[in-house]
DRENBATOR-67274 format. One line per 10 residues: number of its first residue (from 1); for each residue x, y, z of C-alpha. Coordinates in nm, 4 decimals. Layout:
BEGIN
NUM> X/Y/Z ~ ...
//
This chain:
BEGIN
1> 1.8578/-4.9088/8.6706 ~ 1.8361/-5.2313/8.9253 ~ 1.5374/-5.2712/9.1390 ~ 1.7506/-5.2481/9.4512 ~ 1.8830/-4.9225/9.3977 ~ 1.5505/-4.8345/9.2930 ~ 1.4517/-4.8996/9.6447 ~ 1.6772/-4.7386/9.7959 ~ 1.6070/-4.4234/9.6018 ~ 1.2503/-4.4436/9.7312
11> 1.4015/-4.4300/10.0721 ~ 1.2878/-4.7435/10.1983 ~ 1.6296/-4.9428/10.2623 ~ 1.6354/-4.7246/10.5887 ~ 1.3058/-4.8183/10.6979 ~ 1.3952/-5.1986/10.6831 ~ 1.6099/-5.1290/10.9732 ~ 1.4713/-4.8912/11.1558 ~ 1.1067/-4.9654/11.2039 ~ 1.0575/-5.2099/11.4862
21> 0.7080/-5.2981/11.3238 ~ 0.9011/-5.4954/11.0632 ~ 1.0653/-5.6851/11.2730 ~ 0.7083/-5.8433/11.4258 ~ 0.5872/-5.9300/11.0600 ~ 0.8650/-6.0876/10.8945 ~ 1.0344/-6.2755/11.1967 ~ 0.6930/-6.3852/11.3808 ~ 0.7938/-6.7225/11.2622 ~ 1.1009/-6.6996/11.5052
31> 0.9195/-6.6464/11.8059 ~ 0.7711/-7.0096/11.8121 ~ 0.8451/-7.1835/12.1471 ~ 0.8190/-7.5322/12.2466 ~ 0.4391/-7.5187/12.2388 ~ 0.4579/-7.5389/11.8529 ~ 0.2283/-7.2371/11.8115 ~ 0.4342/-7.0262/11.5574 ~ 0.4395/-7.0421/11.2181 ~ 0.7422/-7.2418/11.2135
41> 0.5196/-7.4964/11.3611 ~ 0.3149/-7.4948/11.0374 ~ 0.6098/-7.4490/10.8100 ~ 0.4296/-7.4379/10.4383 ~ 0.7562/-7.5579/10.2532 ~ 0.7157/-7.8709/10.4079 ~ 0.4555/-8.1330/10.2687 ~ 0.4505/-8.3026/10.6365 ~ 0.1899/-8.2045/10.8712 ~ -0.1399/-8.1725/10.6641
51> -0.3600/-8.3333/10.9700 ~ -0.6053/-8.0906/10.9636 ~ -0.9414/-8.1625/10.8214 ~ -1.0191/-7.8841/10.6112 ~ -1.3251/-7.6327/10.7240 ~ -1.6003/-7.7507/10.4558 ~ -1.9232/-7.4735/10.4304 ~ -2.2330/-7.6557/10.5609 ~ -2.5617/-7.5497/10.6716 ~ -2.4577/-7.2927/10.9534
61> -2.1696/-7.1849/11.1326 ~ -1.8278/-7.0693/10.9866 ~ -1.8706/-7.0280/10.6160 ~ -2.2202/-7.1778/10.6437 ~ -2.4516/-7.1521/10.3243 ~ -2.7179/-6.8651/10.3813 ~ -3.0032/-6.8730/10.1495 ~ -3.1958/-6.5375/10.2337 ~ -3.5444/-6.5741/10.2372 ~ -3.6240/-6.2812/10.5191
71> -3.4281/-5.9690/10.5780 ~ -3.1121/-6.0531/10.8203 ~ -2.8579/-5.8409/10.9753 ~ -2.4570/-5.8732/10.9388 ~ -2.2735/-5.7764/11.2458 ~ -1.9123/-5.7319/11.2191 ~ -1.7827/-5.8020/11.5790 ~ -1.4563/-5.9258/11.7627 ~ -1.4710/-6.2799/11.8567 ~ -1.2558/-6.5914/11.9515
81> -1.2157/-6.8616/11.6698 ~ -0.9798/-7.1574/11.6513 ~ -0.7598/-7.1089/11.3750 ~ -0.4686/-7.3172/11.4914 ~ -0.5660/-7.6030/11.6511 ~ -0.6317/-7.6238/12.0289 ~ -0.5876/-7.2401/12.0451 ~ -0.8325/-6.9343/12.0313 ~ -0.7329/-6.6296/11.8285 ~ -0.8778/-6.3288/11.8599
91> -1.0730/-6.2496/11.5508 ~ -1.3158/-6.0586/11.3243 ~ -1.6269/-6.2260/11.2072 ~ -1.9612/-6.1343/11.0375 ~ -2.2107/-6.2698/11.2801 ~ -2.5412/-6.3424/11.1105 ~ -2.8928/-6.5307/11.2106 ~ -3.1406/-6.6321/10.9585 ~ -3.4328/-6.8941/11.0144 ~ -3.2898/-7.0039/11.3701
101> -2.9485/-7.0798/11.2171 ~ -2.6113/-6.8601/11.3231 ~ -2.3945/-6.8025/11.0778 ~ -2.0071/-6.6687/11.0676 ~ -1.8964/-6.5064/10.7628 ~ -2.1676/-6.6690/10.5874 ~ -2.1558/-6.7695/10.2236 ~ -2.4554/-6.6178/10.0576 ~ -2.5949/-6.8135/9.8234 ~ -2.8541/-6.6601/9.6059
111> -3.0616/-6.7099/9.2453 ~ -2.9789/-6.4478/8.9693 ~ -3.2270/-6.1573/8.9670 ~ -3.3262/-6.2306/9.3503 ~ -3.3627/-5.9468/9.5989 ~ -3.1832/-5.9130/9.8954 ~ -3.2226/-5.7039/10.2337 ~ -2.9328/-5.6958/10.4514 ~ -2.8553/-5.4561/10.7624 ~ -2.4988/-5.3827/10.8621
121> -2.4799/-5.3613/11.2334 ~ -2.1381/-5.2546/11.3635 ~ -2.0336/-5.4217/11.6427 ~ -1.6618/-5.3268/11.5937 ~ -1.5137/-5.0342/11.8266 ~ -1.4241/-4.9005/11.4475 ~ -1.5881/-4.7877/11.1424 ~ -1.7075/-5.0326/10.8938 ~ -1.8660/-5.0928/10.5608 ~ -1.9404/-5.3671/10.3327
131> -1.8715/-5.4059/9.9424 ~ -2.0213/-5.6704/9.7711 ~ -1.7197/-5.7492/9.5121 ~ -1.7993/-5.7975/9.1708 ~ -2.2043/-5.7120/9.2180 ~ -2.3530/-5.4672/8.9865 ~ -2.5426/-5.2447/9.2345 ~ -2.6205/-4.8923/9.2958 ~ -2.3536/-4.6747/9.4487 ~ -2.5518/-4.6702/9.7633
141> -2.5405/-5.0607/9.8338 ~ -2.1576/-5.0823/9.6715 ~ -1.9941/-5.0141/9.9744 ~ -1.8354/-4.6765/9.9272 ~ -1.5978/-4.5662/10.2523 ~ -1.7903/-4.2391/10.2052 ~ -2.0795/-4.4376/10.3733 ~ -1.8808/-4.6329/10.6503 ~ -2.0690/-4.6313/10.9817 ~ -1.9140/-4.6077/11.3458
151> -1.9477/-4.8253/11.6260 ~ -2.3081/-4.9062/11.7279 ~ -2.4657/-4.7557/11.4251 ~ -2.6291/-4.9536/11.1235 ~ -2.6487/-4.9297/10.7026 ~ -2.9138/-5.1104/10.5227 ~ -2.8459/-5.2517/10.1631 ~ -3.1648/-5.3574/9.9622 ~ -3.0653/-5.4791/9.6154 ~ -3.1578/-5.7185/9.3569
161> -2.8538/-5.9299/9.1989 ~ -2.8731/-5.8591/8.8229 ~ -2.5288/-6.0764/8.8050 ~ -2.4668/-6.3858/8.5873 ~ -2.3993/-6.6717/8.7885 ~ -2.0550/-6.6779/8.9239 ~ -1.8405/-6.6964/9.2603 ~ -1.8422/-6.3335/9.3969 ~ -1.7611/-6.2087/9.7499 ~ -1.8042/-5.9899/10.0150
171> -1.5260/-5.7871/10.2547 ~ -1.4677/-5.4560/10.4408 ~ -1.4118/-5.1399/10.2682 ~ -1.3694/-4.8694/10.5383 ~ -1.0758/-4.6203/10.4123 ~ -0.7537/-4.6935/10.5566 ~ -0.8740/-4.9683/10.7640 ~ -0.9442/-5.2411/10.4702 ~ -0.6024/-5.4243/10.5340 ~ -0.6552/-5.4413/10.8847
181> -1.0321/-5.5903/10.9064 ~ -1.0079/-5.8026/10.6441 ~ -0.6466/-5.9563/10.8019 ~ -0.8394/-6.0193/11.1181 ~ -1.1030/-6.2399/10.9419 ~ -1.3846/-6.0518/10.7779 ~ -1.4795/-6.1870/10.4376 ~ -1.6760/-6.4350/10.2631 ~ -1.8214/-6.5767/9.9434 ~ -2.1116/-6.4798/9.7514
191> -2.2237/-6.7420/9.5450 ~ -2.4811/-6.6496/9.2460 ~ -2.6645/-6.9249/9.0560 ~ -2.8495/-6.9052/8.7175 ~ -2.9398/-7.1792/8.4483 ~ -2.5674/-7.2414/8.3310 ~ -2.4421/-7.3378/8.6878 ~ -2.7502/-7.5421/8.7355 ~ -2.6692/-7.7020/8.4075 ~ -2.2804/-7.7560/8.4956
201> -2.4400/-7.8784/8.8392 ~ -2.6442/-8.1014/8.6804 ~ -2.3979/-8.2640/8.4166 ~ -2.1485/-8.3380/8.6870 ~ -2.3610/-8.4336/8.9961 ~ -2.2095/-8.1521/9.1933 ~ -2.3304/-8.0519/9.5123 ~ -2.2268/-7.7406/9.7129 ~ -2.0114/-7.8165/10.0217 ~ -1.9648/-8.1948/9.9246
211> -1.8119/-8.1801/9.5867 ~ -1.8264/-7.8431/9.4779 ~ -1.6214/-7.6714/9.7344 ~ -1.5218/-7.2999/9.8049 ~ -1.1733/-7.2514/9.9201 ~ -1.0657/-6.9151/10.0737 ~ -0.6601/-6.8989/10.0721 ~ -0.4751/-6.6236/10.2618 ~ -0.1469/-6.6014/10.4627 ~ -0.1141/-6.4607/10.8154
221> 0.1521/-6.4721/11.0910 ~ 0.0370/-6.5888/11.4546 ~ 0.2957/-6.5222/11.7519 ~ 0.3322/-6.8037/12.0241 ~ 0.0074/-6.7614/12.1741 ~ -0.1700/-6.8077/11.8622 ~ -0.2631/-6.4412/11.7887 ~ -0.2870/-6.2747/11.4751 ~ 0.0237/-6.0168/11.3932 ~ -0.0473/-5.7301/11.2157
231> 0.1727/-5.4527/11.1925 ~ 0.2228/-5.1729/10.9126 ~ 0.4633/-4.8960/10.9075 ~ 0.5874/-4.7083/10.5622 ~ 0.7792/-5.0098/10.4220 ~ 0.5002/-5.2083/10.4254 ~ 0.2353/-4.9777/10.2970 ~ 0.4390/-4.9806/9.9869 ~ 0.5404/-5.3505/9.9707 ~ 0.2322/-5.5170/10.1215
241> 0.1958/-5.7823/10.4238 ~ 0.2979/-6.1009/10.3708 ~ 0.2261/-6.4066/10.6402 ~ 0.4334/-6.7224/10.6935 ~ 0.1393/-6.9470/10.7819 ~ -0.1119/-7.0518/10.4724 ~ -0.4787/-7.0805/10.5625 ~ -0.7624/-7.2141/10.3454 ~ -1.1225/-7.1476/10.4827 ~ -0.9257/-7.0881/10.8135
251> -0.7524/-7.4114/10.8354 ~ -0.3742/-7.4457/10.8822 ~ -0.2147/-7.7328/10.7058 ~ -0.5492/-7.8500/10.5889 ~ -0.6436/-8.2018/10.4457 ~ -0.9398/-8.2932/10.2346 ~ -1.0473/-8.6739/10.1737 ~ -1.1862/-8.7157/9.7965 ~ -1.3639/-8.9667/9.6053 ~ -1.2564/-9.0784/9.2268
261> -1.4673/-8.8649/9.0367 ~ -1.4656/-8.4798/8.9571 ~ -1.4865/-8.1821/9.1906 ~ -1.5213/-7.8455/9.1343 ~ -1.3098/-7.5881/9.3229 ~ -1.4081/-7.2061/9.3751 ~ -1.0735/-7.0552/9.4915 ~ -1.0709/-6.6908/9.6205 ~ -0.7187/-6.5293/9.7125 ~ -0.8251/-6.3490/9.9905
271> -0.4850/-6.2521/10.1112 ~ -0.3212/-5.8923/10.1868 ~ -0.0563/-5.8874/9.9404 ~ 0.0327/-6.2562/9.8138 ~ -0.0166/-6.3867/9.4631 ~ -0.0293/-6.7221/9.4164 ~ 0.1024/-6.9459/9.1484 ~ -0.1078/-7.2866/9.1925 ~ -0.0759/-7.6024/9.0327 ~ -0.1543/-7.9854/9.1527
281> 0.1520/-8.1964/9.2305 ~ 0.1656/-8.5841/9.2574 ~ 0.5144/-8.7071/9.3491 ~ 0.6815/-8.4030/9.1855 ~ 0.4688/-8.4144/8.9107 ~ 0.1960/-8.1271/8.7947 ~ -0.1475/-8.3220/8.7448 ~ -0.3512/-8.1398/8.4538 ~ -0.6902/-8.0001/8.5554 ~ -0.9450/-7.7732/8.4056
291> -1.0193/-7.4245/8.4318 ~ -1.4039/-7.3252/8.4122 ~ -1.4660/-6.9860/8.5359 ~ -1.3413/-6.6610/8.7048 ~ -1.4491/-6.3428/8.8413 ~ -1.7484/-6.3434/8.6546 ~ -1.8512/-6.6615/8.6279 ~ -1.8235/-6.9935/8.4018 ~ -1.6179/-6.9592/8.0804 ~ -1.7343/-7.0361/7.7506
301> -1.5465/-7.3442/7.7565 ~ -1.2891/-7.5769/7.9712 ~ -0.9290/-7.4600/7.9143 ~ -0.6871/-7.7558/8.0703 ~ -0.3705/-7.6106/8.2114 ~ -0.1229/-7.6976/8.4415 ~ -0.0794/-7.3773/8.6499 ~ -0.2181/-7.0200/8.6915 ~ -0.1684/-6.6980/8.8806 ~ -0.4191/-6.5895/9.1125
311> -0.3735/-6.2141/9.2500 ~ -0.5528/-6.0938/9.5157 ~ -0.9363/-6.0610/9.4938 ~ -0.9472/-6.2685/9.1869 ~ -1.1365/-6.5816/9.1724 ~ -1.0751/-6.8959/8.9688 ~ -1.2954/-7.2117/8.9349 ~ -1.1174/-7.5439/8.8190 ~ -1.2293/-7.8723/8.7889 ~ -1.0385/-8.1962/8.9162
321> -1.0833/-8.5238/8.8089 ~ -0.9534/-8.7597/9.0507 ~ -1.0552/-9.0652/8.8678 ~ -0.6762/-9.1378/8.6963 ~ -0.5662/-9.1570/9.0441 ~ -0.5837/-9.4827/9.3121 ~ -0.6594/-9.4846/9.6658 ~ -0.4209/-9.3713/9.8748 ~ -0.2504/-9.1359/9.6511 ~ -0.1658/-8.7883/9.8037
331> -0.2075/-8.4701/9.5908 ~ -0.1092/-8.1369/9.6663 ~ -0.2224/-7.7748/9.5857 ~ 0.1147/-7.5935/9.5900 ~ 0.2122/-7.2490/9.4945 ~ 0.5262/-7.2717/9.2720 ~ 0.8458/-7.0459/9.2468 ~ 0.8002/-6.7038/9.0320 ~ 0.9560/-6.3631/9.0058 ~ 0.7153/-6.1510/9.1944
341> 0.8902/-5.8628/9.0360 ~ 0.8907/-5.6938/9.3706 ~ 1.1763/-5.4676/9.5253 ~ 1.1165/-5.6853/9.8464 ~ 1.2388/-5.9954/9.6967 ~ 1.5612/-5.8147/9.5354 ~ 1.6503/-5.6447/9.8645 ~ 1.8640/-5.9165/9.9794 ~ 1.8900/-5.8070/10.3034 ~ 1.4715/-5.9542/10.3479
351> 1.6074/-6.3136/10.2361 ~ 1.5664/-6.4574/10.5999 ~ 1.5380/-6.8282/10.5994 ~ 1.2078/-6.8256/10.7850 ~ 1.0442/-6.5343/10.5719 ~ 0.8070/-6.6788/10.3213 ~ 0.8351/-6.4210/10.0555 ~ 0.6252/-6.3485/9.7330 ~ 0.7401/-6.6125/9.4802 ~ 0.8571/-6.8753/9.7321
361> 0.7394/-7.2502/9.6820 ~ 0.5230/-7.3707/9.9449 ~ 0.2314/-7.6428/9.9977 ~ -0.1190/-7.5155/10.0336 ~ -0.3378/-7.8020/10.1090 ~ -0.3399/-8.1864/10.0506 ~ -0.6004/-8.4055/9.8641 ~ -0.5891/-8.7824/10.0048 ~ -0.7517/-9.0075/9.7380 ~ -1.0222/-9.2223/9.9999
371> -1.2606/-9.3708/9.8054 ~ -1.2909/-9.5470/9.4853 ~ -1.6583/-9.4926/9.3242 ~ -1.8305/-9.5843/8.9824 ~ -1.8337/-9.2153/8.8085 ~ -1.8492/-9.1997/8.4392 ~ -1.9963/-8.8407/8.3677 ~ -1.8043/-8.5738/8.1357 ~ -1.7436/-8.2317/8.1290 ~ -1.9498/-8.0518/7.8924
381> -1.7629/-7.8735/7.5907 ~ -1.9800/-7.5517/7.6377 ~ -2.0107/-7.4042/7.9691 ~ -2.1732/-7.0887/7.8843 ~ -2.2395/-6.8320/7.6345 ~ -2.0108/-6.5032/7.6471 ~ -2.0954/-6.2398/7.3764 ~ -1.7801/-6.0234/7.3069 ~ -1.8145/-5.6489/7.4031 ~ -1.8426/-5.4726/7.0560
391> -1.5866/-5.1751/7.0621 ~ -1.6416/-5.0586/6.7396 ~ -1.6101/-4.6405/6.7685 ~ -1.5187/-4.7045/7.1764 ~ -1.2904/-4.4480/7.3216 ~ -1.0052/-4.5565/7.4843 ~ -0.9447/-4.4235/7.8215 ~ -0.5492/-4.4305/7.9630 ~ -0.4825/-4.5683/8.3059 ~ -0.0959/-4.5091/8.4276
401> 0.0081/-4.7017/8.7425 ~ 0.3513/-4.4944/8.7738 ~ 0.6535/-4.5730/9.0318 ~ 0.5880/-4.4733/9.3550 ~ 0.7198/-4.1293/9.4942 ~ 0.8567/-4.1797/9.8278 ~ 0.6856/-4.4895/9.8910 ~ 0.3338/-4.3691/9.7764 ~ 0.1555/-4.5358/9.5012 ~ -0.1084/-4.3422/9.2374
411> -0.3175/-4.4143/8.9693 ~ -0.3006/-4.1348/8.6921 ~ -0.1066/-3.9349/8.9745 ~ -0.3989/-3.9208/9.1964 ~ -0.4443/-4.0820/9.5240 ~ -0.7975/-4.1141/9.7123 ~ -0.9708/-3.7882/9.8646 ~ -1.3243/-3.8957/9.9397 ~ -1.4818/-3.5985/9.7661 ~ -1.2629/-3.6034/9.4689
421> -1.3729/-3.7542/9.1411 ~ -1.0818/-3.7787/8.9068 ~ -1.2425/-4.0068/8.6341 ~ -1.6182/-3.9352/8.4700 ~ -1.7640/-4.1795/8.2292 ~ -2.0893/-4.1522/8.0349 ~ -2.3724/-4.3782/8.1247 ~ -2.4443/-4.6436/7.8375 ~ -2.1463/-4.5922/7.6337 ~ -1.8751/-4.8391/7.6058
431> -1.5037/-4.7740/7.6443 ~ -1.1985/-4.9592/7.6291 ~ -0.9367/-4.9150/7.8891 ~ -0.5420/-4.9234/7.8740 ~ -0.3711/-4.9923/8.2033 ~ 0.0084/-4.9542/8.1935 ~ 0.2015/-5.0413/8.4813 ~ 0.5583/-4.8666/8.5181 ~ 0.8498/-5.1165/8.4700 ~ 1.0024/-5.0629/8.7986
441> 0.7060/-5.0952/8.9968 ~ 0.5023/-5.4013/9.1367 ~ 0.2281/-5.6475/9.0259 ~ -0.1112/-5.4493/9.0800 ~ -0.4259/-5.6433/9.0881 ~ -0.6538/-5.3718/8.9569 ~ -1.0283/-5.3903/9.0514 ~ -1.3249/-5.1712/8.9327 ~ -1.6571/-5.1644/9.1354 ~ -1.9975/-5.2267/9.0045
451> -1.8829/-5.3309/8.6218 ~ -1.7572/-5.6062/8.4934 ~ -1.4974/-5.6154/8.1977 ~ -1.3723/-5.8276/7.8944 ~ -1.0282/-5.8452/7.8686 ~ -0.8774/-5.7432/7.5260 ~ -0.4956/-5.8032/7.5214 ~ -0.1980/-5.8391/7.7120 ~ 0.1182/-5.6326/7.5665 ~ 0.4938/-5.6639/7.7145
461> 0.4218/-5.9087/7.9749 ~ 0.6948/-6.0904/8.1450 ~ 0.7931/-6.4333/7.9923 ~ 0.6555/-6.6244/8.3247 ~ 0.3026/-6.4704/8.2192 ~ 0.3170/-6.4827/7.8208 ~ 0.4352/-6.8618/7.8154 ~ 0.0526/-6.9494/8.0145 ~ -0.0839/-6.7165/7.6976 ~ -0.3566/-6.9129/7.5091
471> -0.4136/-6.6632/7.2061 ~ -0.2359/-6.3937/7.0096 ~ -0.3296/-6.1320/7.2184 ~ -0.1328/-6.2725/7.4998 ~ -0.4541/-6.3638/7.7295 ~ -0.4512/-6.6261/7.9942 ~ -0.7357/-6.8714/8.0425 ~ -0.8200/-6.6610/8.3297 ~ -0.8341/-6.3686/8.1473 ~ -1.1237/-6.5142/7.9402
481> -1.4684/-6.4553/8.0210 ~ -1.6012/-6.1671/8.2618 ~ -1.3687/-6.0025/8.5166 ~ -1.3783/-5.7458/8.7739 ~ -1.0097/-5.7606/8.8936 ~ -0.6868/-5.8199/8.6615 ~ -0.3502/-5.8273/8.7325 ~ -0.0960/-5.6053/8.5345 ~ 0.3203/-5.6958/8.6037 ~ 0.5520/-5.4063/8.5941
491> 0.5871/-5.2960/8.2401 ~ 0.2787/-5.4385/8.1459 ~ -0.0113/-5.3092/7.9727 ~ -0.3411/-5.4647/7.9638 ~ -0.6411/-5.3455/7.7911 ~ -1.0157/-5.4313/7.8401 ~ -1.3533/-5.3679/7.7333 ~ -1.6207/-5.2165/7.9382 ~ -1.9966/-5.1142/7.9229 ~ -2.1126/-4.8842/8.1353
501> -2.4750/-4.9643/8.0675 ~ -2.6749/-4.9004/8.3860 ~ -3.0140/-4.8678/8.4961 ~ -2.9690/-4.7067/8.8345 ~ -3.0932/-4.3356/8.8243 ~ -2.8935/-4.0088/8.8679 ~ -2.4838/-4.0128/8.9338 ~ -2.3230/-4.3120/9.0448 ~ -1.9808/-4.2774/9.2417 ~ -1.8150/-4.6058/9.2429
511> -1.4306/-4.6899/9.3112 ~ -1.0970/-4.7949/9.1065 ~ -0.8167/-4.9347/9.2701 ~ -0.5448/-5.1661/9.3438 ~ -0.6427/-5.4637/9.5509 ~ -0.3260/-5.5234/9.7447 ~ -0.5001/-5.3798/10.0889 ~ -0.1779/-5.2023/10.1623 ~ -0.2142/-5.0193/9.8663 ~ -0.5774/-4.9429/9.8939
521> -0.5393/-4.8385/10.2260 ~ -0.2378/-4.5936/10.1612 ~ -0.4595/-4.4227/9.8998 ~ -0.3947/-4.6078/9.5673 ~ -0.7606/-4.5780/9.4663 ~ -0.9967/-4.3181/9.3037 ~ -1.3613/-4.2212/9.2552 ~ -1.5063/-4.2551/8.9325 ~ -1.8431/-4.1241/8.8423 ~ -2.1060/-4.2587/8.5998
531> -2.2826/-3.9500/8.4822
//
């Protein structure tokens, strides 16, 4: 069966033409006026126009580094923010005051095993809750939608951070509202430092916010007044919301001036449903770089690559060595062509010239080689110690991601019900999970709360994935080390090992779900309990 026929069987073909919201999403770029404020004024297919300085995290303000010394409040609220140059966009941001400074979507920076006391004070006009993505916390601190609070209400988080050093993040997690609240701006990094990260920092003379730079990549739609356009309908709940404008740290068409030295970039895909296949381009040639970290921190060693996939909620840390380039050179971070294995792309009625589809090629940001400097430091051969999980005698759990029924996605034929627990695991045990995606489905980034896992193998991967594999188990460089989110392509099986050891007393209720935000909101999410 062809995907186009499968789409029609789902009844999605009629929705394509009958739902006006679809036009708002897919044609936002056609509504630009002479002021050039619409999406096409910032067409990511063109290498021209990268003239906006990247918003780099600093000591306060947007994405400022907040190193908690005392309890503080996080206040999600609506406010205007400049995203498109010269225009104010209604957005949602987390506001925080700490030690006399004001932050918006602060990048929380903490040392491993340190404690936090944060109070969420909801200043939105709808429920919300914060999920600390990738952190190993007790269930009451995890941001379960059952704990969401209404307008004006508060929720206190008080926990220590046992995670190894790495690039984690936080974002809203209220039931059925994750996509909207994230799209309008809520979310940021949570960076944990440990001895291994400090060793890399010292070895390469890295400074956070200077040459160690977090990058949040998102796609969004804007109307001609510079306002975000977010509409959803049954078709978009099935396929996911895509945007025609690419933002990095809420900067459109960004550039970064760099010196001839090594930089560390911590990349987060915080889009609602877009997959990126990232590479570095110089005059049409792919430039190699080193992959050194992912969801759960540093890898065991650097892995040289020229491209990698990054799905929603995944983090990939790379080192770029600009020493081999001349002052005046331009290098682009690009997302390359790939087969998204997505019914949307195969439905040719959608292939409108101004719609940026999953799998299209486009530019993300530009690096300008600006300054020559003396720099003779070398990347260490060993980055961290990764002890493999011993799976001897471990039970294997089967997880199926079936084709949707009437446009609705499931996990093991379950959808999210707040008080239903389809999956129970025993504490202090090791399991292997075998996640099998249906051949005619979509790629699903599967995320488990509160625990990290190790990918064991990929089976029946599509060619575009298997050609990037680095071992006989079909694993990618981004599969190595510790993970909390993994992309499972249609027809593919991913096996991973997970250790459910925990010191938190009593039963612990967590979530397992697809991180395409529209899938999550639609109910492709289940509770699991550690008992």
